[in-house]
C-alpha positions in Angstrom: 6.8 34.4 -6.8 3.1 33.6 -8.1 1.4 33.7 -5.1 -1.8 35.8 -4.9 -2.2 37.5 -1.3 -5.8 37.0 0.1 -7.3 38.0 3.4 -8.3 34.8 5.3 -8.7 31.3 3.8 -10.6 30.6 0.6 -13.5 28.6 0.2 -11.3 25.9 -1.1 -9.0 25.8 1.9 -12.3 25.9 4.4 -13.5 22.8 2.4 -10.8 20.5 1.3 -8.0 19.1 3.0 -4.8 17.2 2.8 -3.5 14.3 4.5 -0.5 13.9 6.5 1.3 10.7 7.9 2.1 11.4 11.5 3.0 7.9 13.0 6.0 5.6 11.6 5.0 2.0 11.1 7.6 0.0 9.4 6.8 -1.7 6.5 9.6 -4.3 7.4 10.7 -4.9 11.1 14.6 -3.9 11.7 15.9 -7.2 13.1 19.0 -5.6 14.8 17.4 -4.2 17.6 18.8 -0.9 17.6 18.1 1.6 20.2 17.6 4.2 19.6 17.0 4.0 15.9 19.9 4.3 13.9 20.8 6.0 10.6 20.3 2.7 8.6 16.7 2.5 9.8 16.0 6.1 8.9 17.6 5.9 5.6 16.4 2.6 4.5 13.1 1.4 6.1 10.1 3.1 5.1 6.8 3.4 6.5 3.9 1.9 5.5 2.8 5.0 4.1 5.7 4.9 1.5 7.7 7.4 3.2 11.1 7.4 5.2 11.4 8.3 8.9 12.8 11.7 7.9 9.9 12.6 6.0 7.4 12.4 8.8 6.1 15.3 11.1 6.5 14.6 14.7 4.2 17.4 15.9 1.5 15.2 17.2 3.9 11.8 18.3 7.2 11.0 18.9 9.6 9.1 16.7 10.2 5.5 17.5 13.1 4.8 19.9 13.4 1.1 18.3 11.8 -0.3 15.1 12.0 -3.9 17.1 8.8 -4.5 19.0 9.2 -5.0 23.0 8.1 -8.5 24.6 4.4 -8.6 24.5 3.9 -6.2 21.7 2.3 -7.2 18.1 4.4 -7.5 15.6 2.8 -5.6 13.3 -0.1 -2.7 13.5 -2.0 -2.1 10.1 -1.6 1.2 8.8 -4.7 3.2 8.0 -5.5 6.9 6.7 -8.0 7.4 9.5 -5.8 6.3 12.2 -2.5 7.4 11.4 -3.0 10.5 9.3 -4.0 14.3 10.3 -6.0 16.5 8.0 -4.9 20.0 7.4 -6.3 22.7 4.9 -5.0 21.9 1.5 -2.0 23.6 0.3 -2.0 22.9 -3.4 -4.6 24.7 -5.9 -4.5 27.0 -8.8 -3.2 26.6 -12.3 -0.8 24.4 -13.7 1.2 25.5 -17.0 2.4 22.6 -18.8 5.9 23.0 -20.3 6.5 20.7 -23.0 4.0 22.1 -25.5 5.5 25.0 -27.4 3.0 25.1 -29.9 0.0 25.6 -27.9 -1.0 26.9 -24.5 -1.9 23.9 -22.2 -3.1 25.0 -19.1 -5.4 23.1 -16.3 -6.8 24.1 -13.0 -6.2 21.7 -9.9 -6.7 21.1 -6.3 -5.3 18.6 -3.6 -8.0 17.2 -1.9 -8.4 14.5 0.6 -9.8 11.1 0.0 -12.7 11.5 2.0 -13.6 14.7 0.3 -17.4 14.8 -0.3 -18.4 14.5 -3.7 -21.1 17.2 -3.2 -18.4 19.5 -2.6 -16.2 18.2 -5.4 -19.4 19.0 -8.0 -19.6 22.9 -6.3 -15.8 23.1 -6.8 -16.1 22.0 -10.7 -19.2 24.3 -11.4 -19.0 27.2 -9.3 -15.1 27.8 -8.6 -14.2 26.2 -11.6 -17.0 27.7 -14.1 -17.2 24.4 -15.6 -20.3 23.9 -18.1 -22.9 21.4 -16.3 -22.4 18.1 -18.0 -25.0 16.3 -20.3 -23.1 13.0 -20.2 -20.4 11.4 -18.4 -17.9 9.5 -19.9 -15.4 7.7 -17.4 -12.3 5.9 -18.9 -10.4 3.2 -17.1 -7.7 1.3 -18.2 -4.3 0.3 -16.8 -1.5 2.8 -16.1 1.1 0.9 -17.7 1.9 1.7 -21.5 0.7 -0.3 -24.2 0.6 0.1 -27.9 -2.9 0.5 -29.8 -2.8 -0.5 -33.4 -3.3 2.8 -35.5 -6.6 2.0 -36.6 -7.9 1.3 -33.1 -6.4 4.3 -31.8 -7.8 6.8 -34.7 -11.3 5.1 -34.0 -10.9 5.3 -30.3 -9.6 9.2 -30.3 -11.9 10.2 -32.7 -14.9 8.5 -31.3 -14.3 9.7 -27.9 -14.1 13.0 -28.9 -16.8 13.4 -31.3 -19.1 11.9 -28.3 -17.7 14.4 -25.7 -18.3 17.4 -28.1 -21.7 16.6 -29.4 -23.1 15.6 -26.1 -21.1 18.2 -23.9 -20.0 15.4 -21.9 -17.4 15.5 -19.1 -14.5 12.8 -19.5 -12.9 11.6 -16.7 -9.7 9.6 -16.5 -6.7 8.8 -14.3 -4.8 11.9 -15.5 -1.4 10.4 -16.0 0.9 10.6 -18.7 0.9 6.8 -19.1 -1.5 4.0 -20.1 -5.0 4.9 -21.4 -5.1 8.3 -20.0 -2.3 9.2 -22.2 -4.4 8.0 -25.1 -7.3 10.1 -23.8 -4.9 13.1 -23.8 -3.9 12.4 -27.4 -7.2 12.4 -28.3 -8.0 15.7 -27.0 -4.9 17.0 -28.7 -5.7 15.7 -32.2 -9.3 16.1 -31.9 -10.5 18.6 -29.3 -11.0 22.0 -28.8 -7.9 24.5 -27.8 -10.3 26.5 -25.5 -9.7 25.5 -21.8 -13.2 26.4 -21.2 -14.7 23.9 -23.7 -12.7 21.2 -22.6 -13.9 19.2 -19.9 -11.3 16.2 -19.4 -10.8 15.7 -15.8 -7.9 13.7 -14.3 -8.4 12.1 -10.9 -5.0 11.3 -9.8 -3.3 10.1 -6.7 -1.3 13.0 -5.3 1.2 10.7 -3.8 1.8 9.2 -7.3 2.8 12.1 -9.0 6.2 13.1 -10.4 7.4 16.5 -9.2 4.1 16.9 -7.1 6.1 19.5 -4.6 6.1 21.8 -7.8 2.6 22.2 -7.3 2.4 23.4 -3.7 0.7 26.8 -3.3 -2.5 28.4 -2.6 -4.2 29.9 -5.2 -0.9 29.8 -7.4 0.2 29.8 -11.3 2.7 26.8 -11.6 5.0 25.8 -14.2 5.1 22.1 -14.5 7.5 19.9 -16.5 5.9 16.7 -17.3 9.0 14.6 -17.9 9.4 12.2 -14.9 12.3 10.0 -14.0 12.1 6.9 -16.2 13.2 5.0 -13.1 10.4 6.3 -10.8 7.4 4.4 -9.7 5.4 7.7 -9.9 3.9 9.3 -13.3 3.9 12.7 -14.5 0.3 14.6 -15.1 -1.0 14.5 -18.7 -1.1 18.0 -20.1 -4.1 17.6 -22.4 -6.4 17.5 -19.5 -8.1 20.7 -18.4 -8.9 19.8 -14.7 -7.2 17.9 -12.0 -8.4 16.5 -8.5 -5.2 15.4 -6.9 -6.4 12.8 -4.3 -4.5 12.5 -1.1 -4.8 9.5 1.2 -1.6 10.2 3.4 0.7 7.8 1.1 3.5 8.3 -1.4 4.0 6.0 -4.4 1.1 3.8 -3.9 -1.4 3.6 -6.5 -5.2 3.4 -6.3 -5.9 5.7 -3.7 -8.0 7.8 -6.1 -10.3 5.1 -6.9 -13.0 5.0 -4.1 -13.4 9.0 -4.1 -13.7 8.5 -8.2 -16.4 6.1 -7.9 -18.4 8.3 -5.2 -18.1 11.3 -7.6 -19.1 9.1 -10.5 -22.2 8.0 -8.8 -23.1 11.0 -7.5 -22.9 12.5 -10.8 -24.9 10.0 -12.2 -27.7 10.1 -9.7 -28.1 13.6 -10.4 -30.3 15.5 -13.3 -27.5 16.5 -15.1 -29.6 17.3 -18.4 -31.3 20.8 -17.9 -33.7 20.5 -20.8 -35.3 17.4 -19.0 -35.6 19.6 -15.4 -39.1 19.9 -14.1 -39.9 23.7 -12.7 -38.6 23.9 -9.2 -36.9 20.4 -9.1 -33.3 21.6 -10.2 -30.6 20.5 -8.0 -29.1 22.9 -5.6 -25.6 22.2 -6.8 -25.9 22.0 -10.6 -29.5 21.8 -11.8 -30.3 19.9 -15.0 -32.1 16.6 -16.0 -31.1 12.8 -15.7 -28.7 10.7 -18.3 -26.9 7.5 -17.5 -23.0 7.4 -17.4 -21.4 5.3 -19.8 -18.3 3.7 -19.2 -15.3 3.3 -21.6 -12.4 0.9 -21.6 -8.9 1.4 -23.2 -10.4 0.5 -26.7 -14.0 1.6 -27.0 -17.7 1.9 -25.5 -18.3 -1.1 -23.5 
């Protein structure tokens, strides 16, 4: 067991929450009018959140007796995180140990957070709880999650340029954190040109919790978890990339649905961008209460280089 016993809730559990769907709203309507809901419905029909009926909790609402709407009832109810999920203290945070890197130690700090988390709290988590160095620059890497091939010269230029910029400026690098697409190339850049010390690597993956393969392996409070980043090739979900140093696992209550992290990521990027993040430009007494420092613009990077 890797649990570290503590009295009471930690600051992380008091501040961050997970999301759980509590109402089954079928993504496709059952046309054979089964009453009560039959085994076929429970095994084949998914909720709009992406889960089967048996994967739901019924503590606050009863399971449906039929998936066929009654007379006068609307055919569809639009699923939303606000209306159909409940929040509870996060149940997944600690350190993840990637198991496919035999030649070097690759560990990362992680926490499961709700999509409606406050960016101020996330920044406090990274600076105070995770002891990350204040950023002088923010490099945010956006690109598709599908695998693609970069020509060797482009890959070399992208990798070396990205890491050189990050190291020379003390930047944070933000990606989707998964082991496919552009995030994978960022991980390979860190592997080839980045430092080995976790404290000097500030590559942050902001990843949808419901899109992570083997995410149940990460359940636990203040834990050390081994993680095997080898997913099912037929799965629509993806593994975490082992060459990131930190992960914000964004939970919007869905399973297998991409894009749930984008809203929170934009808010965090904007919050960091508006803060004074360069300490040498700080006026006496004007430092931010969270991170301090001066002001620098964010730079946005696509899959092949600086925009």
